[in-house]
SEVO-169206 format. One record per residue: x, y, z of N, C-alpha, C in turn; residue in one letter. Coordinates in nm, 4 decimals. Layout:
{n.px->X; n.py->Y; n.pz->Z; ca.px->X; ca.py->Y; ca.pz->Z; c.px->X; c.py->Y; c.pz->Z; resn->A}
...
//
This chain:
{n.px->5.5731; n.py->9.9237; n.pz->-6.5233; ca.px->5.5132; ca.py->9.8278; ca.pz->-6.6145; c.px->5.3910; c.py->9.8945; c.pz->-6.6771; resn->X}
{n.px->5.3878; n.py->9.9047; n.pz->-6.8065; ca.px->5.2897; ca.py->9.9880; ca.pz->-6.8762; c.px->5.1461; c.py->9.9385; c.pz->-6.8657; resn->X}
{n.px->5.1225; n.py->9.8098; n.pz->-6.8481; ca.px->4.9857; ca.py->9.7596; ca.pz->-6.8428; c.px->4.9371; c.py->9.7316; c.pz->-6.7004; resn->X}
{n.px->5.0149; n.py->9.7694; n.pz->-6.6009; ca.px->4.9801; ca.py->9.7437; ca.pz->-6.4606; c.px->4.8876; c.py->9.8539; c.pz->-6.4078; resn->X}
{n.px->4.7732; n.py->9.8132; n.pz->-6.3559; ca.px->4.6753; ca.py->9.9078; ca.pz->-6.3019; c.px->4.7369; c.py->9.9961; c.pz->-6.1945; resn->X}
{n.px->4.8109; n.py->9.9365; n.pz->-6.1006; ca.px->4.8662; ca.py->10.0147; ca.pz->-5.9908; c.px->4.9789; c.py->10.1051; c.pz->-6.0376; resn->X}
{n.px->5.0566; n.py->10.0638; n.pz->-6.1356; ca.px->5.1586; ca.py->10.1533; ca.pz->-6.1922; c.px->5.0926; c.py->10.2741; c.pz->-6.2576; resn->X}
{n.px->4.9777; n.py->10.2521; n.pz->-6.3199; ca.px->4.9040; ca.py->10.3640; ca.pz->-6.3801; c.px->4.8523; c.py->10.4594; c.pz->-6.2726; resn->X}
{n.px->4.8142; n.py->10.4064; n.pz->-6.1571; ca.px->4.7718; ca.py->10.4917; ca.pz->-6.0458; c.px->4.8908; c.py->10.5719; c.pz->-5.9952; resn->X}
{n.px->5.0056; n.py->10.5069; n.pz->-5.9787; ca.px->5.1278; ca.py->10.5765; ca.pz->-5.9348; c.px->5.1624; c.py->10.6881; c.pz->-6.0322; resn->X}
{n.px->5.1483; n.py->10.6615; n.pz->-6.1625; ca.px->5.1820; ca.py->10.7596; ca.pz->-6.2664; c.px->5.0721; c.py->10.8630; c.pz->-6.2885; resn->X}
{n.px->4.9645; n.py->10.8565; n.pz->-6.2088; ca.px->4.8524; ca.py->10.9517; ca.pz->-6.2147; c.px->4.7753; c.py->10.9422; c.pz->-6.3461; resn->X}
{n.px->4.7845; n.py->10.8275; n.pz->-6.4131; ca.px->4.7062; ca.py->10.8045; ca.pz->-6.5349; c.px->4.5657; c.py->10.7569; c.pz->-6.5010; resn->X}
{n.px->4.5499; n.py->10.7033; n.pz->-6.3814; ca.px->4.4202; ca.py->10.6612; ca.pz->-6.3281; c.px->4.4069; c.py->10.7271; c.pz->-6.1909; resn->X}
{n.px->4.2936; n.py->10.7928; n.pz->-6.1642; ca.px->4.2785; ca.py->10.8592; ca.pz->-6.0342; c.px->4.2559; c.py->10.7602; c.pz->-5.9212; resn->X}
{n.px->4.2960; n.py->10.8014; n.pz->-5.8036; ca.px->4.2728; ca.py->10.7229; ca.pz->-5.6819; c.px->4.2531; c.py->10.8195; c.pz->-5.5660; resn->X}
{n.px->4.1781; n.py->10.7755; n.pz->-5.4663; ca.px->4.1610; ca.py->10.8538; ca.pz->-5.3442; c.px->4.2795; c.py->10.8225; c.pz->-5.2538; resn->X}
{n.px->4.3798; n.py->10.9076; n.pz->-5.2619; ca.px->4.5055; ca.py->10.8842; ca.pz->-5.1928; c.px->4.4933; c.py->10.9159; c.pz->-5.0446; resn->X}
{n.px->4.5410; n.py->10.8229; n.pz->-4.9629; ca.px->4.5455; ca.py->10.8387; ca.pz->-4.8183; c.px->4.6823; c.py->10.8918; c.pz->-4.7763; resn->X}
{n.px->4.7879; n.py->10.8422; n.pz->-4.8428; ca.px->4.9257; ca.py->10.8826; ca.pz->-4.8132; c.px->5.0101; c.py->10.8554; c.pz->-4.9370; resn->X}
{n.px->5.1105; n.py->10.9426; n.pz->-4.9572; ca.px->5.2029; ca.py->10.9214; ca.pz->-5.0684; c.px->5.3350; c.py->10.9883; c.pz->-5.0380; resn->X}
{n.px->5.4425; n.py->10.9180; n.pz->-5.0713; ca.px->5.5762; ca.py->10.9767; ca.pz->-5.0703; c.px->5.6532; c.py->10.9183; c.pz->-5.1886; resn->X}
{n.px->5.7826; n.py->10.9310; n.pz->-5.1897; ca.px->5.8625; ca.py->10.8858; ca.pz->-5.3036; c.px->5.8642; c.py->10.7344; c.pz->-5.3200; resn->X}
{n.px->5.8372; n.py->10.6603; n.pz->-5.2126; ca.px->5.8503; ca.py->10.5137; ca.pz->-5.2157; c.px->5.7189; c.py->10.4369; c.pz->-5.2121; resn->X}
{n.px->5.6157; n.py->10.4963; n.pz->-5.1524; ca.px->5.4922; ca.py->10.4224; ca.pz->-5.1262; c.px->5.3702; c.py->10.5092; c.pz->-5.1548; resn->X}
{n.px->5.2624; n.py->10.4417; n.pz->-5.1877; ca.px->5.1342; ca.py->10.5086; ca.pz->-5.2070; c.px->5.0277; c.py->10.4253; c.pz->-5.1367; resn->X}
{n.px->4.9402; n.py->10.4920; n.pz->-5.0626; ca.px->4.8284; ca.py->10.4259; ca.pz->-4.9963; c.px->4.7012; c.py->10.4932; c.pz->-5.0463; resn->X}
{n.px->4.6067; n.py->10.4122; n.pz->-5.0914; ca.px->4.4833; ca.py->10.4677; ca.pz->-5.1469; c.px->4.3657; c.py->10.3777; c.pz->-5.1132; resn->X}
{n.px->4.2457; n.py->10.4332; n.pz->-5.1255; ca.px->4.1243; ca.py->10.3585; ca.pz->-5.0948; c.px->4.0967; c.py->10.2553; c.pz->-5.2034; resn->X}
{n.px->4.0543; n.py->10.1369; n.pz->-5.1609; ca.px->4.0161; ca.py->10.0319; ca.pz->-5.2545; c.px->3.8842; c.py->10.0714; c.pz->-5.3202; resn->X}
{n.px->3.8719; n.py->10.0522; n.pz->-5.4505; ca.px->3.7484; ca.py->10.0889; ca.pz->-5.5210; c.px->3.6372; c.py->9.9863; c.pz->-5.4999; resn->X}
{n.px->3.6722; n.py->9.8675; n.pz->-5.4482; ca.px->3.5723; ca.py->9.7661; ca.pz->-5.4148; c.px->3.5934; c.py->9.7246; c.pz->-5.2686; resn->X}
{n.px->3.5631; n.py->9.8146; n.pz->-5.1751; ca.px->3.5962; ca.py->9.7885; ca.pz->-5.0351; c.px->3.5238; c.py->9.6670; c.pz->-4.9791; resn->X}
{n.px->3.5978; n.py->9.5912; n.pz->-4.8981; ca.px->3.5444; ca.py->9.4740; ca.pz->-4.8310; c.px->3.5224; c.py->9.4999; c.pz->-4.6815; resn->X}
{n.px->3.5464; n.py->9.6231; n.pz->-4.6402; ca.px->3.5255; ca.py->9.6671; ca.pz->-4.5025; c.px->3.5037; c.py->9.8184; c.pz->-4.5074; resn->X}
{n.px->3.4493; n.py->9.8762; n.pz->-4.4003; ca.px->3.4287; ca.py->10.0215; ca.pz->-4.4005; c.px->3.5566; c.py->10.1007; c.pz->-4.4305; resn->X}
{n.px->3.6697; n.py->10.0527; n.pz->-4.3823; ca.px->3.7990; ca.py->10.1105; ca.pz->-4.4183; c.px->3.8752; c.py->10.0022; c.pz->-4.4931; resn->X}
{n.px->3.9066; n.py->10.0275; n.pz->-4.6182; ca.px->3.9817; ca.py->9.9307; ca.pz->-4.6996; c.px->4.0777; c.py->10.0089; c.pz->-4.7873; resn->X}
{n.px->4.2027; n.py->10.0051; n.pz->-4.7470; ca.px->4.3090; ca.py->10.0747; ca.pz->-4.8198; c.px->4.4016; c.py->9.9731; c.pz->-4.8848; resn->X}
{n.px->4.4676; n.py->10.0178; n.pz->-4.9880; ca.px->4.5741; ca.py->9.9409; ca.pz->-5.0516; c.px->4.7024; c.py->10.0204; c.pz->-5.0390; resn->X}
{n.px->4.8082; n.py->9.9550; n.pz->-4.9974; ca.px->4.9393; ca.py->10.0185; ca.pz->-4.9858; c.px->5.0327; c.py->9.9481; c.pz->-5.0824; resn->X}
{n.px->5.0989; n.py->10.0263; n.pz->-5.1668; ca.px->5.1857; ca.py->9.9670; ca.pz->-5.2683; c.px->5.3217; c.py->10.0348; c.pz->-5.2686; resn->X}
{n.px->5.4253; n.py->9.9576; n.pz->-5.2963; ca.px->5.5520; ca.py->10.0226; ca.pz->-5.3280; c.px->5.5368; c.py->10.0838; c.pz->-5.4673; resn->X}
{n.px->5.5962; n.py->10.1980; n.pz->-5.4886; ca.px->5.5842; ca.py->10.2616; ca.pz->-5.6198; c.px->5.6617; c.py->10.1874; c.pz->-5.7282; resn->X}
{n.px->5.7665; n.py->10.1194; n.pz->-5.6888; ca.px->5.8397; ca.py->10.0370; ca.pz->-5.7840; c.px->5.7562; c.py->9.9107; c.pz->-5.8092; resn->X}
{n.px->5.7521; n.py->9.8659; n.pz->-5.9337; ca.px->5.6714; ca.py->9.7488; ca.pz->-5.9664; c.px->5.7405; c.py->9.6215; c.pz->-5.9180; resn->X}
{n.px->5.6716; n.py->9.5517; n.pz->-5.8285; ca.px->5.7092; ca.py->9.4176; ca.pz->-5.7843; c.px->5.5815; c.py->9.3364; c.pz->-5.8011; resn->X}
{n.px->5.5878; n.py->9.2285; n.pz->-5.8750; ca.px->5.4673; ca.py->9.1545; ca.pz->-5.9096; c.px->5.4010; c.py->9.0895; c.pz->-5.7895; resn->X}
{n.px->5.4792; n.py->9.0236; n.pz->-5.7049; ca.px->5.4207; ca.py->8.9512; ca.pz->-5.5920; c.px->5.5275; c.py->8.9258; c.pz->-5.4867; resn->X}
{n.px->5.4866; n.py->8.8661; n.pz->-5.3761; ca.px->5.5812; ca.py->8.8280; ca.pz->-5.2716; c.px->5.6882; c.py->8.7360; c.pz->-5.3289; resn->X}
{n.px->5.6509; n.py->8.6522; n.pz->-5.4238; ca.px->5.7474; ca.py->8.5608; ca.pz->-5.4857; c.px->5.8622; c.py->8.6334; c.pz->-5.5543; resn->X}
{n.px->5.8451; n.py->8.7600; n.pz->-5.5856; ca.px->5.9483; ca.py->8.8365; ca.pz->-5.6553; c.px->6.0331; c.py->8.9229; c.pz->-5.5624; resn->X}
{n.px->6.0066; n.py->8.9164; n.pz->-5.4326; ca.px->6.0892; ca.py->8.9908; ca.pz->-5.3374; c.px->6.2274; c.py->8.9265; c.pz->-5.3286; resn->X}
{n.px->6.3295; n.py->9.0131; n.pz->-5.3264; ca.px->6.4664; ca.py->8.9633; ca.pz->-5.3188; c.px->6.5508; c.py->9.0562; c.pz->-5.2325; resn->X}
{n.px->6.6293; n.py->8.9986; n.pz->-5.1454; ca.px->6.7351; ca.py->9.0698; ca.pz->-5.0760; c.px->6.6916; c.py->9.1768; c.pz->-4.9785; resn->X}
{n.px->6.7928; n.py->9.2422; n.pz->-4.9244; ca.px->6.7734; ca.py->9.3424; ca.pz->-4.8201; c.px->6.6969; c.py->9.4647; c.pz->-4.8690; resn->X}
{n.px->6.7154; n.py->9.5032; n.pz->-4.9949; ca.px->6.6460; ca.py->9.6207; ca.pz->-5.0474; c.px->6.4946; c.py->9.6014; c.pz->-5.0417; resn->X}
{n.px->6.4470; n.py->9.4872; n.pz->-5.0873; ca.px->6.3029; ca.py->9.4615; ca.pz->-5.0834; c.px->6.2538; c.py->9.4413; c.pz->-4.9409; resn->X}
{n.px->6.3358; n.py->9.3806; n.pz->-4.8558; ca.px->6.2970; ca.py->9.3635; ca.pz->-4.7155; c.px->6.2761; c.py->9.4999; c.pz->-4.6499; resn->X}
{n.px->6.3675; n.py->9.5907; n.pz->-4.6750; ca.px->6.3557; ca.py->9.7258; ca.pz->-4.6192; c.px->6.2346; c.py->9.7982; c.pz->-4.6778; resn->X}
{n.px->6.2106; n.py->9.7814; n.pz->-4.8065; ca.px->6.0973; ca.py->9.8473; ca.pz->-4.8712; c.px->5.9654; c.py->9.7960; c.pz->-4.8151; resn->X}
{n.px->5.9517; n.py->9.6654; n.pz->-4.7983; ca.px->5.8273; ca.py->9.6107; ca.pz->-4.7443; c.px->5.8071; c.py->9.6557; c.pz->-4.5997; resn->X}
{n.px->5.9145; n.py->9.6600; n.pz->-4.5224; ca.px->5.9046; ca.py->9.7127; ca.pz->-4.3863; c.px->5.8610; c.py->9.8575; c.pz->-4.3856; resn->X}
{n.px->5.9126; n.py->9.9360; n.pz->-4.4793; ca.px->5.8766; ca.py->10.0778; ca.pz->-4.4915; c.px->5.7275; c.py->10.0912; c.pz->-4.5261; resn->X}
{n.px->5.6782; n.py->10.0075; n.pz->-4.6171; ca.px->5.5365; ca.py->10.0107; ca.pz->-4.6537; c.px->5.4497; c.py->9.9863; c.pz->-4.5299; resn->X}
{n.px->5.4843; n.py->9.8848; n.pz->-4.4509; ca.px->5.4062; ca.py->9.8532; ca.pz->-4.3310; c.px->5.4125; c.py->9.9679; c.pz->-4.2304; resn->X}
{n.px->5.5288; n.py->10.0271; n.pz->-4.2127; ca.px->5.5416; ca.py->10.1410; ca.pz->-4.1216; c.px->5.4531; c.py->10.2572; c.pz->-4.1664; resn->X}
{n.px->5.4495; n.py->10.2855; n.pz->-4.2944; ca.px->5.3662; ca.py->10.3951; ca.pz->-4.3447; c.px->5.2179; c.py->10.3640; c.pz->-4.3304; resn->X}
{n.px->5.1803; n.py->10.2364; n.pz->-4.3442; ca.px->5.0410; ca.py->10.1971; ca.pz->-4.3189; c.px->5.0057; c.py->10.2286; c.pz->-4.1742; resn->X}
{n.px->5.0916; n.py->10.1888; n.pz->-4.0823; ca.px->5.0668; ca.py->10.2139; ca.pz->-3.9396; c.px->5.0505; c.py->10.3634; c.pz->-3.9136; resn->X}
{n.px->5.1398; n.py->10.4441; n.pz->-3.9688; ca.px->5.1342; ca.py->10.5884; ca.pz->-3.9458; c.px->5.0079; c.py->10.6498; c.pz->-4.0053; resn->X}
{n.px->4.9696; n.py->10.6076; n.pz->-4.1258; ca.px->4.8479; ca.py->10.6590; ca.pz->-4.1889; c.px->4.7248; c.py->10.6179; c.pz->-4.1084; resn->X}
{n.px->4.7247; n.py->10.4949; n.pz->-4.0587; ca.px->4.6122; ca.py->10.4475; ca.pz->-3.9780; c.px->4.6006; c.py->10.5287; c.pz->-3.8492; resn->X}
{n.px->4.7120; n.py->10.5525; n.pz->-3.7832; ca.px->4.7091; ca.py->10.6326; ca.pz->-3.6602; c.px->4.6543; c.py->10.7717; c.pz->-3.6868; resn->X}
{n.px->4.7002; n.py->10.8360; n.pz->-3.7950; ca.px->4.6518; ca.py->10.9707; ca.pz->-3.8293; c.px->4.5016; c.py->10.9713; c.pz->-3.8566; resn->X}
{n.px->4.4500; n.py->10.8607; n.pz->-3.9122; ca.px->4.3076; ca.py->10.8522; ca.pz->-3.9448; c.px->4.2235; c.py->10.8010; c.pz->-3.8279; resn->X}
{n.px->4.2875; n.py->10.7707; n.pz->-3.7152; ca.px->4.2153; ca.py->10.7201; ca.pz->-3.5999; c.px->4.1757; c.py->10.5736; c.pz->-3.6125; resn->X}
{n.px->4.2436; n.py->10.5022; n.pz->-3.6991; ca.px->4.2179; ca.py->10.3596; ca.pz->-3.7195; c.px->4.3167; c.py->10.2826; c.pz->-3.6328; resn->X}
{n.px->4.2653; n.py->10.2117; n.pz->-3.5310; ca.px->4.3551; ca.py->10.1455; ca.pz->-3.4357; c.px->4.3544; c.py->9.9939; c.pz->-3.4473; resn->X}
{n.px->4.2399; n.py->9.9353; n.pz->-3.4781; ca.px->4.2306; ca.py->9.7910; ca.pz->-3.4967; c.px->4.2172; c.py->9.7650; c.pz->-3.6459; resn->X}
{n.px->4.3076; n.py->9.6866; n.pz->-3.7005; ca.px->4.3015; ca.py->9.6597; ca.pz->-3.8431; c.px->4.3712; c.py->9.5285; c.pz->-3.8755; resn->X}
{n.px->4.3414; n.py->9.4785; n.pz->-3.9926; ca.px->4.4063; ca.py->9.3584; ca.pz->-4.0457; c.px->4.4836; c.py->9.3986; c.pz->-4.1696; resn->X}
{n.px->4.6056; n.py->9.3447; n.pz->-4.1822; ca.px->4.6851; ca.py->9.3606; ca.pz->-4.3025; c.px->4.6888; c.py->9.2275; c.pz->-4.3752; resn->X}
{n.px->4.6682; n.py->9.2310; n.pz->-4.5066; ca.px->4.6644; ca.py->9.1100; ca.pz->-4.5881; c.px->4.7468; c.py->9.1318; c.pz->-4.7141; resn->X}
{n.px->4.8277; n.py->9.0315; n.pz->-4.7476; ca.px->4.8960; ca.py->9.0285; ca.pz->-4.8775; c.px->4.8545; c.py->8.8986; c.pz->-4.9458; resn->X}
{n.px->4.7858; n.py->8.9097; n.pz->-5.0566; ca.px->4.7517; ca.py->8.7928; ca.pz->-5.1373; c.px->4.8670; c.py->8.7681; c.pz->-5.2341; resn->X}
{n.px->4.9038; n.py->8.6419; n.pz->-5.2514; ca.px->5.0171; ca.py->8.6076; ca.pz->-5.3361; c.px->4.9754; c.py->8.5006; c.pz->-5.4359; resn->X}
{n.px->4.9455; n.py->8.5430; n.pz->-5.5573; ca.px->4.9056; ca.py->8.4505; ca.pz->-5.6626; c.px->4.7549; c.py->8.4424; c.pz->-5.6787; resn->X}
{n.px->4.7115; n.py->8.3940; n.pz->-5.7932; ca.px->4.5683; ca.py->8.3925; ca.pz->-5.8245; c.px->4.4832; c.py->8.3087; c.pz->-5.7296; resn->X}
{n.px->4.5334; n.py->8.1963; n.pz->-5.6802; ca.px->4.4531; ca.py->8.1130; ca.pz->-5.5916; c.px->4.4321; c.py->8.1769; c.pz->-5.4552; resn->X}
{n.px->4.5173; n.py->8.2732; n.pz->-5.4192; ca.px->4.5016; ca.py->8.3428; ca.pz->-5.2909; c.px->4.4071; c.py->8.4612; c.pz->-5.3026; resn->X}
{n.px->4.3724; n.py->8.4983; n.pz->-5.4245; ca.px->4.2853; ca.py->8.6132; ca.pz->-5.4458; c.px->4.3562; c.py->8.7334; c.pz->-5.5039; resn->X}
{n.px->4.4865; n.py->8.7211; n.pz->-5.5352; ca.px->4.5565; ca.py->8.8344; ca.pz->-5.5966; c.px->4.5010; c.py->8.8548; c.pz->-5.7366; resn->X}
{n.px->4.4465; n.py->8.9728; n.pz->-5.7618; ca.px->4.3883; ca.py->9.0022; ca.pz->-5.8928; c.px->4.4642; c.py->9.1120; c.pz->-5.9666; resn->X}
{n.px->4.5408; n.py->9.1917; n.pz->-5.8942; ca.px->4.6287; ca.py->9.2907; ca.pz->-5.9563; c.px->4.7708; c.py->9.2470; c.pz->-5.9232; resn->X}
{n.px->4.8492; n.py->9.2247; n.pz->-6.0257; ca.px->4.9815; ca.py->9.1666; ca.pz->-6.0063; c.px->5.0883; c.py->9.2746; c.pz->-5.9930; resn->X}
{n.px->5.0704; n.py->9.3504; n.pz->-5.8849; ca.px->5.1636; ca.py->9.4499; ca.pz->-5.8326; c.px->5.1510; c.py->9.4313; c.pz->-5.6820; resn->X}
{n.px->5.2588; n.py->9.3976; n.pz->-5.6162; ca.px->5.2554; ca.py->9.3704; ca.pz->-5.4735; c.px->5.1791; c.py->9.4800; c.pz->-5.3999; resn->X}
{n.px->5.0839; n.py->9.4398; n.pz->-5.3176; ca.px->5.0075; ca.py->9.5367; ca.pz->-5.2403; c.px->4.9615; c.py->9.4752; c.pz->-5.1090; resn->X}
{n.px->4.9465; n.py->9.5633; n.pz->-5.0113; ca.px->4.9015; ca.py->9.5244; ca.pz->-4.8783; c.px->4.7644; c.py->9.5864; c.pz->-4.8565; resn->X}
{n.px->4.6680; n.py->9.5026; n.pz->-4.8199; ca.px->4.5349; ca.py->9.5510; ca.pz->-4.7860; c.px->4.5309; c.py->9.5868; c.pz->-4.6379; resn->X}
{n.px->4.4741; n.py->9.7004; n.pz->-4.6061; ca.px->4.4379; ca.py->9.7341; ca.pz->-4.4684; c.px->4.2866; c.py->9.7273; c.pz->-4.4631; resn->X}
{n.px->4.2337; n.py->9.6449; n.pz->-4.3714; ca.px->4.0898; ca.py->9.6299; ca.pz->-4.3525; c.px->4.0562; c.py->9.6668; c.pz->-4.2093; resn->X}
{n.px->3.9514; n.py->9.7481; n.pz->-4.1915; ca.px->3.9133; ca.py->9.7921; ca.pz->-4.0579; c.px->3.7705; c.py->9.8443; c.pz->-4.0603; resn->X}
{n.px->3.7213; n.py->9.8793; n.pz->-3.9420; ca.px->3.5911; ca.py->9.9428; ca.pz->-3.9320; c.px->3.4768; c.py->9.8480; c.pz->-3.9015; resn->X}
{n.px->3.5065; n.py->9.7192; n.pz->-3.8882; ca.px->3.4066; ca.py->9.6203; ca.pz->-3.8482; c.px->3.4802; c.py->9.5012; c.pz->-3.7896; resn->X}
{n.px->3.4073; n.py->9.4136; n.pz->-3.7211; ca.px->3.4681; ca.py->9.2907; ca.pz->-3.6700; c.px->3.5049; c.py->9.2020; c.pz->-3.7887; resn->X}
{n.px->3.6276; n.py->9.1568; n.pz->-3.7913; ca.px->3.6754; ca.py->9.0717; ca.pz->-3.8993; c.px->3.6794; c.py->8.9272; c.pz->-3.8499; resn->X}
{n.px->3.6280; n.py->8.8355; n.pz->-3.9274; ca.px->3.6185; ca.py->8.6963; ca.pz->-3.8860; c.px->3.7477; c.py->8.6216; c.pz->-3.9205; resn->X}
{n.px->3.7671; n.py->8.5104; n.pz->-3.8487; ca.px->3.8812; ca.py->8.4234; ca.pz->-3.8767; c.px->3.8303; c.py->8.2802; c.pz->-3.8764; resn->X}
{n.px->3.8668; n.py->8.1969; n.pz->-3.9680; ca.px->3.9599; ca.py->8.2275; ca.pz->-4.0767; c.px->3.8921; c.py->8.3061; c.pz->-4.1877; resn->X}
{n.px->3.9699; n.py->8.3849; n.pz->-4.2596; ca.px->3.9143; ca.py->8.4593; ca.pz->-4.3734; c.px->3.8889; c.py->8.3646; c.pz->-4.4889; resn->X}
{n.px->3.8153; n.py->8.4136; n.pz->-4.5886; ca.px->3.7932; ca.py->8.3344; ca.pz->-4.7098; c.px->3.6986; c.py->8.2282; c.pz->-4.6836; resn->X}
//
């Protein structure tokens, strides 16, 4: 999608501090971190939100994204973390490309928000 911020990051039109990347997923540091460690993990294929996930292909892709987050966190020595997916504007989704936040490095309160 030509006007999507995260698609532009995937296409290397906008720089990002990449934590991990392969053919399917990209993990990079959030430019407005809400915790000492704040990464965003995205599928490289454009999916707008959780509402747009369909079928086994997307289920496998989302599982793959989470697995790669876990592996990247382990390599970085990050053991306690929270994963968050915001879905829609009222939840706080501001970039409409499905993404998973990894937050770590401090005590996280519950409930969030």
